[in-house]
N, CA, C and O atoms as a Tripos MOL2 file, in Angstrom:
@<TRIPOS>MOLECULE
protein
  172   171    43     0     0
PROTEIN
NO_CHARGES

@<TRIPOS>ATOM
      1 N         108.7280  107.7600  114.1260 N.3       1 MET1
      2 CA        109.1830  106.4460  114.3490 C.3       1 MET1
      3 C         108.2820  105.8370  115.4290 C.2       1 MET1
      4 O         107.9320  106.4420  116.4420 O.2       1 MET1
      5 N         107.9330  104.5530  115.1090 N.am      2 LEU2
      6 CA        107.1040  103.9120  115.8610 C.3       2 LEU2
      7 C         107.6020  103.2220  116.9850 C.2       2 LEU2
      8 O         108.6030  102.5160  116.8660 O.2       2 LEU2
      9 N         106.9500  103.3600  118.1860 N.am      3 GLU3
     10 CA        107.5400  102.6010  119.2810 C.3       3 GLU3
     11 C         107.1130  101.2260  119.3050 C.2       3 GLU3
     12 O         106.0190  100.8980  118.8450 O.2       3 GLU3
     13 N         107.9710  100.3480  119.8520 N.am      4 VAL4
     14 CA        107.9210   99.1660  120.0340 C.3       4 VAL4
     15 C         106.5750   98.7680  120.5240 C.2       4 VAL4
     16 O         106.0040   99.4870  121.3430 O.2       4 VAL4
     17 N         106.0280   97.6750  120.0830 N.am      5 GLY5
     18 CA        104.7090   97.3350  120.8010 C.3       5 GLY5
     19 C         103.3830   98.3580  120.2820 C.2       5 GLY5
     20 O         102.1890   98.1250  120.4710 O.2       5 GLY5
     21 N         103.8970   99.3820  119.6770 N.am      6 SER6
     22 CA        102.5780  100.3780  118.8740 C.3       6 SER6
     23 C         101.8230   99.6950  117.8450 C.2       6 SER6
     24 O         102.2600   98.7950  117.1270 O.2       6 SER6
     25 N         100.6580  100.1890  117.8260 N.am      7 ALA7
     26 CA         99.9190   99.8690  116.6390 C.3       7 ALA7
     27 C         100.3290  100.4470  115.3850 C.2       7 ALA7
     28 O         100.7190  101.6140  115.3690 O.2       7 ALA7
     29 N         100.2770   99.6800  114.2150 N.am      8 ALA8
     30 CA        100.7080  100.2260  112.9580 C.3       8 ALA8
     31 C          99.8050  101.0360  112.3840 C.2       8 ALA8
     32 O          98.6130  100.7780  112.5570 O.2       8 ALA8
     33 N         100.1390  102.0100  111.7040 N.am      9 PRO9
     34 CA         99.1890  103.0780  111.2740 C.3       9 PRO9
     35 C          98.5640  102.8140  110.0920 C.2       9 PRO9
     36 O          99.2250  102.1200  109.3200 O.2       9 PRO9
     37 N          97.2660  103.2320  109.6460 N.am     10 ALA10
     38 CA         96.4390  102.7780  108.7490 C.3      10 ALA10
     39 C          97.5320  102.8530  107.3750 C.2      10 ALA10
     40 O          98.4900  103.6060  107.2030 O.2      10 ALA10
     41 N          96.9930  101.7890  106.5090 N.am     11 PHE11
     42 CA         97.6430  101.7890  105.2410 C.3      11 PHE11
     43 C          97.0010  100.9200  104.1540 C.2      11 PHE11
     44 O          96.0800  100.1240  104.3380 O.2      11 PHE11
     45 N          97.6710  101.2060  102.8960 N.am     12 SER12
     46 CA         97.0210  100.4370  101.9660 C.3      12 SER12
     47 C          98.2600  100.2030  100.9330 C.2      12 SER12
     48 O          99.2100  100.9770  100.8150 O.2      12 SER12
     49 N          98.0820   99.0520  100.2440 N.am     13 ALA13
     50 CA         99.2410   98.4120   99.4850 C.3      13 ALA13
     51 C          98.8540   97.4130   98.4450 C.2      13 ALA13
     52 O          97.8660   96.7090   98.6510 O.2      13 ALA13
     53 N          99.4700   97.3040   97.4650 N.am     14 PRO14
     54 CA         99.0590   96.2090   96.4530 C.3      14 PRO14
     55 C          99.3810   94.9600   96.9440 C.2      14 PRO14
     56 O         100.3170   94.9370   97.7430 O.2      14 PRO14
     57 N          98.8130   93.8570   96.6540 N.am     15 ASP15
     58 CA         99.0560   92.4320   96.9030 C.3      15 ASP15
     59 C         100.0630   91.9690   95.8130 C.2      15 ASP15
     60 O         100.4990   92.7730   94.9880 O.2      15 ASP15
     61 N         100.3950   90.7700   95.8230 N.am     16 GLN16
     62 CA        101.1360   90.1110   94.7830 C.3      16 GLN16
     63 C         100.2300   90.0200   93.4450 C.2      16 GLN16
     64 O         100.7850   89.7510   92.3800 O.2      16 GLN16
     65 N          98.9550   90.2250   93.4970 N.am     17 HIS17
     66 CA         98.1950   90.1350   91.9790 C.3      17 HIS17
     67 C          97.7410   91.5720   91.6670 C.2      17 HIS17
     68 O          96.8250   91.7610   90.8670 O.2      17 HIS17
     69 N          98.4090   92.6540   92.3290 N.am     18 GLY18
     70 CA         97.8520   93.8490   91.8970 C.3      18 GLY18
     71 C          96.6720   94.4730   92.6430 C.2      18 GLY18
     72 O          96.4050   95.6610   92.4580 O.2      18 GLY18
     73 N          96.0500   93.8160   93.3700 N.am     19 ASN19
     74 CA         94.8170   94.2610   94.1510 C.3      19 ASN19
     75 C          95.3500   94.8450   95.2770 C.2      19 ASN19
     76 O          96.3870   94.4860   95.8350 O.2      19 ASN19
     77 N          94.3820   96.0560   95.7160 N.am     20 MET20
     78 CA         94.6960   96.8480   96.6740 C.3      20 MET20
     79 C          94.1650   96.1180   98.0770 C.2      20 MET20
     80 O          93.0940   95.5120   98.0970 O.2      20 MET20
     81 N          95.0170   96.2390   99.2370 N.am     21 ILE21
     82 CA         94.4480   95.7630  100.3710 C.3      21 ILE21
     83 C          94.8900   96.7070  101.5930 C.2      21 ILE21
     84 O          96.0490   97.1040  101.7130 O.2      21 ILE21
     85 N          93.9420   97.0010  102.4140 N.am     22 THR22
     86 CA         94.2140   97.8770  103.7210 C.3      22 THR22
     87 C          94.3950   97.0750  104.7860 C.2      22 THR22
     88 O          94.1050   95.8820  104.8790 O.2      22 THR22
     89 N          95.0550   98.0240  105.8580 N.am     23 SER23
     90 CA         95.1920   97.4330  107.3430 C.3      23 SER23
     91 C          93.7020   96.9280  107.8270 C.2      23 SER23
     92 O          93.5980   95.8940  108.4880 O.2      23 SER23
     93 N          92.5790   97.6980  107.4670 N.am     24 ASP24
     94 CA         91.4040   97.3740  107.8060 C.3      24 ASP24
     95 C          91.1020   95.8050  107.2790 C.2      24 ASP24
     96 O          90.5410   94.9530  107.9680 O.2      24 ASP24
     97 N          91.5550   95.6240  106.0240 N.am     25 ASP25
     98 CA         91.2530   94.1400  105.5410 C.3      25 ASP25
     99 C          91.9890   93.0470  106.3850 C.2      25 ASP25
    100 O          91.5000   91.9180  106.3540 O.2      25 ASP25
    101 N          93.2130   93.2790  107.2020 N.am     26 LEU26
    102 CA         94.0010   92.3800  107.7450 C.3      26 LEU26
    103 C          93.8190   92.7210  109.2300 C.2      26 LEU26
    104 O          94.7130   92.2920  109.9600 O.2      26 LEU26
    105 N          92.8510   93.3960  109.8000 N.am     27 ALA27
    106 CA         92.5430   93.4090  111.2870 C.3      27 ALA27
    107 C          92.3170   92.0720  111.8440 C.2      27 ALA27
    108 O          91.4610   91.3090  111.3960 O.2      27 ALA27
    109 N          93.1230   91.7850  112.8660 N.am     28 GLY28
    110 CA         92.8380   90.4700  113.6260 C.3      28 GLY28
    111 C          93.8640   89.3850  113.1120 C.2      28 GLY28
    112 O          93.8120   88.2210  113.5110 O.2      28 GLY28
    113 N          94.7300   89.8030  112.2690 N.am     29 SER29
    114 CA         95.5130   88.5610  111.5410 C.3      29 SER29
    115 C          96.9970   89.2060  111.9360 C.2      29 SER29
    116 O          97.2970   90.3940  112.0550 O.2      29 SER29
    117 N          97.7220   88.1650  112.0790 N.am     30 TRP30
    118 CA         99.1450   88.4990  112.1000 C.3      30 TRP30
    119 C          99.5520   88.7770  110.6860 C.2      30 TRP30
    120 O          99.0590   88.1980  109.7180 O.2      30 TRP30
    121 N         100.4660   89.6850  110.6230 N.am     31 VAL31
    122 CA        100.8720   90.4010  109.0120 C.3      31 VAL31
    123 C         102.3720   90.4540  109.3510 C.2      31 VAL31
    124 O         102.7670   90.7000  110.4910 O.2      31 VAL31
    125 N         103.2490   90.1950  108.2360 N.am     32 ALA32
    126 CA        104.5640   90.4210  108.1670 C.3      32 ALA32
    127 C         104.7240   91.2240  107.0480 C.2      32 ALA32
    128 O         104.3560   90.6540  106.0210 O.2      32 ALA32
    129 N         105.1870   92.4650  106.8730 N.am     33 LEU33
    130 CA        105.5660   93.6610  105.8370 C.3      33 LEU33
    131 C         106.9880   93.5460  105.6410 C.2      33 LEU33
    132 O         107.8000   93.5150  106.5650 O.2      33 LEU33
    133 N         107.3060   93.4770  104.2630 N.am     34 TRP34
    134 CA        108.6580   94.0130  104.0860 C.3      34 TRP34
    135 C         108.7920   94.6640  102.5280 C.2      34 TRP34
    136 O         107.9350   94.4060  101.6830 O.2      34 TRP34
    137 N         109.4850   95.1820  102.3520 N.am     35 TRP35
    138 CA        109.7100   96.1070  101.2470 C.3      35 TRP35
    139 C         111.3080   96.2580  100.9100 C.2      35 TRP35
    140 O         112.1820   96.1440  101.7690 O.2      35 TRP35
    141 N         111.5620   96.5420   99.4820 N.am     36 TYR36
    142 CA        112.8540   96.7930   98.9490 C.3      36 TYR36
    143 C         113.0720   98.3200   98.9410 C.2      36 TYR36
    144 O         112.2110   98.8720   98.2580 O.2      36 TYR36
    145 N         113.7690   98.9860   99.3730 N.am     37 LEU37
    146 CA        113.7940  100.4400   99.0940 C.3      37 LEU37
    147 C         114.3040  101.0210   97.6640 C.2      37 LEU37
    148 O         114.2650  102.1830   97.2600 O.2      37 LEU37
    149 N         114.7540   99.9440   97.0730 N.am     38 LYS38
    150 CA        115.1480  100.6210   95.7420 C.3      38 LYS38
    151 C         114.4480   99.8320   94.6730 C.2      38 LYS38
    152 O         114.9500   99.8540   93.5490 O.2      38 LYS38
    153 N         113.1310   98.9960   94.9200 N.am     39 ALA39
    154 CA        112.5940   98.2570   94.0350 C.3      39 ALA39
    155 C         111.9280   99.1920   93.1180 C.2      39 ALA39
    156 O         111.6700  100.3350   93.4970 O.2      39 ALA39
    157 N         111.6690   98.8340   92.0840 N.am     40 SER40
    158 CA        110.8980   99.7390   91.0440 C.3      40 SER40
    159 C         111.7370  100.9460   90.5600 C.2      40 SER40
    160 O         111.1340  101.7460   89.8450 O.2      40 SER40
    161 N         112.9830  101.1890   90.8290 N.am     41 THR41
    162 CA        113.6320  102.4580   90.6720 C.3      41 THR41
    163 C         114.5890  102.3140   89.6600 C.2      41 THR41
    164 O         114.9940  101.1560   89.5690 O.2      41 THR41
    165 N         115.1310  103.1830   88.7940 N.am     42 PRO42
    166 CA        116.1610  103.0380   87.9100 C.3      42 PRO42
    167 C         117.5380  103.0370   88.6730 C.2      42 PRO42
    168 O         117.7260  103.7400   89.6660 O.2      42 PRO42
    169 N         118.5220  102.1670   88.1190 N.am     43 GLY43
    170 CA        119.7870  102.1940   88.7440 C.3      43 GLY43
    171 C         119.9420  100.9670   89.5450 C.2      43 GLY43
    172 O         120.9760  100.7730   90.1830 O.2      43 GLY43
@<TRIPOS>BOND
     1     1     2 1
     2     2     3 1
     3     3     4 2
     4     3     5 am
     5     5     6 1
     6     6     7 1
     7     7     8 2
     8     7     9 am
     9     9    10 1
    10    10    11 1
    11    11    12 2
    12    11    13 am
    13    13    14 1
    14    14    15 1
    15    15    16 2
    16    15    17 am
    17    17    18 1
    18    18    19 1
    19    19    20 2
    20    19    21 am
    21    21    22 1
    22    22    23 1
    23    23    24 2
    24    23    25 am
    25    25    26 1
    26    26    27 1
    27    27    28 2
    28    27    29 am
    29    29    30 1
    30    30    31 1
    31    31    32 2
    32    31    33 am
    33    33    34 1
    34    34    35 1
    35    35    36 2
    36    35    37 am
    37    37    38 1
    38    38    39 1
    39    39    40 2
    40    39    41 am
    41    41    42 1
    42    42    43 1
    43    43    44 2
    44    43    45 am
    45    45    46 1
    46    46    47 1
    47    47    48 2
    48    47    49 am
    49    49    50 1
    50    50    51 1
    51    51    52 2
    52    51    53 am
    53    53    54 1
    54    54    55 1
    55    55    56 2
    56    55    57 am
    57    57    58 1
    58    58    59 1
    59    59    60 2
    60    59    61 am
    61    61    62 1
    62    62    63 1
    63    63    64 2
    64    63    65 am
    65    65    66 1
    66    66    67 1
    67    67    68 2
    68    67    69 am
    69    69    70 1
    70    70    71 1
    71    71    72 2
    72    71    73 am
    73    73    74 1
    74    74    75 1
    75    75    76 2
    76    75    77 am
    77    77    78 1
    78    78    79 1
    79    79    80 2
    80    79    81 am
    81    81    82 1
    82    82    83 1
    83    83    84 2
    84    83    85 am
    85    85    86 1
    86    86    87 1
    87    87    88 2
    88    87    89 am
    89    89    90 1
    90    90    91 1
    91    91    92 2
    92    91    93 am
    93    93    94 1
    94    94    95 1
    95    95    96 2
    96    95    97 am
    97    97    98 1
    98    98    99 1
    99    99   100 2
   100    99   101 am
   101   101   102 1
   102   102   103 1
   103   103   104 2
   104   103   105 am
   105   105   106 1
   106   106   107 1
   107   107   108 2
   108   107   109 am
   109   109   110 1
   110   110   111 1
   111   111   112 2
   112   111   113 am
   113   113   114 1
   114   114   115 1
   115   115   116 2
   116   115   117 am
   117   117   118 1
   118   118   119 1
   119   119   120 2
   120   119   121 am
   121   121   122 1
   122   122   123 1
   123   123   124 2
   124   123   125 am
   125   125   126 1
   126   126   127 1
   127   127   128 2
   128   127   129 am
   129   129   130 1
   130   130   131 1
   131   131   132 2
   132   131   133 am
   133   133   134 1
   134   134   135 1
   135   135   136 2
   136   135   137 am
   137   137   138 1
   138   138   139 1
   139   139   140 2
   140   139   141 am
   141   141   142 1
   142   142   143 1
   143   143   144 2
   144   143   145 am
   145   145   146 1
   146   146   147 1
   147   147   148 2
   148   147   149 am
   149   149   150 1
   150   150   151 1
   151   151   152 2
   152   151   153 am
   153   153   154 1
   154   154   155 1
   155   155   156 2
   156   155   157 am
   157   157   158 1
   158   158   159 1
   159   159   160 2
   160   159   161 am
   161   161   162 1
   162   162   163 1
   163   163   164 2
   164   163   165 am
   165   165   166 1
   166   166   167 1
   167   167   168 2
   168   167   169 am
   169   169   170 1
   170   170   171 1
   171   171   172 2
@<TRIPOS>SUBSTRUCTURE
     1 MET1         2 RESIDUE 1 A MET
     2 LEU2         6 RESIDUE 1 A LEU
     3 GLU3        10 RESIDUE 1 A GLU
     4 VAL4        14 RESIDUE 1 A VAL
     5 GLY5        18 RESIDUE 1 A GLY
     6 SER6        22 RESIDUE 1 A SER
     7 ALA7        26 RESIDUE 1 A ALA
     8 ALA8        30 RESIDUE 1 A ALA
     9 PRO9        34 RESIDUE 1 A PRO
    10 ALA10       38 RESIDUE 1 A ALA
    11 PHE11       42 RESIDUE 1 A PHE
    12 SER12       46 RESIDUE 1 A SER
    13 ALA13       50 RESIDUE 1 A ALA
    14 PRO14       54 RESIDUE 1 A PRO
    15 ASP15       58 RESIDUE 1 A ASP
    16 GLN16       62 RESIDUE 1 A GLN
    17 HIS17       66 RESIDUE 1 A HIS
    18 GLY18       70 RESIDUE 1 A GLY
    19 ASN19       74 RESIDUE 1 A ASN
    20 MET20       78 RESIDUE 1 A MET
    21 ILE21       82 RESIDUE 1 A ILE
    22 THR22       86 RESIDUE 1 A THR
    23 SER23       90 RESIDUE 1 A SER
    24 ASP24       94 RESIDUE 1 A ASP
    25 ASP25       98 RESIDUE 1 A ASP
    26 LEU26      102 RESIDUE 1 A LEU
    27 ALA27      106 RESIDUE 1 A ALA
    28 GLY28      110 RESIDUE 1 A GLY
    29 SER29      114 RESIDUE 1 A SER
    30 TRP30      118 RESIDUE 1 A TRP
    31 VAL31      122 RESIDUE 1 A VAL
    32 ALA32      126 RESIDUE 1 A ALA
    33 LEU33      130 RESIDUE 1 A LEU
    34 TRP34      134 RESIDUE 1 A TRP
    35 TRP35      138 RESIDUE 1 A TRP
    36 TYR36      142 RESIDUE 1 A TYR
    37 LEU37      146 RESIDUE 1 A LEU
    38 LYS38      150 RESIDUE 1 A LYS
    39 ALA39      154 RESIDUE 1 A ALA
    40 SER40      158 RESIDUE 1 A SER
    41 THR41      162 RESIDUE 1 A THR
    42 PRO42      166 RESIDUE 1 A PRO
    43 GLY43      170 RESIDUE 1 A GLY
């Protein structure tokens, strides 16, 4: 669990166009991340 105010761990994820981005690509910018726990899963 992250502590409030701690730095986010390094990550990579696809953007809306399928291009991979990394936390290094976003360094120095404000970033909001969200995800859907059951996205792309059956049921």
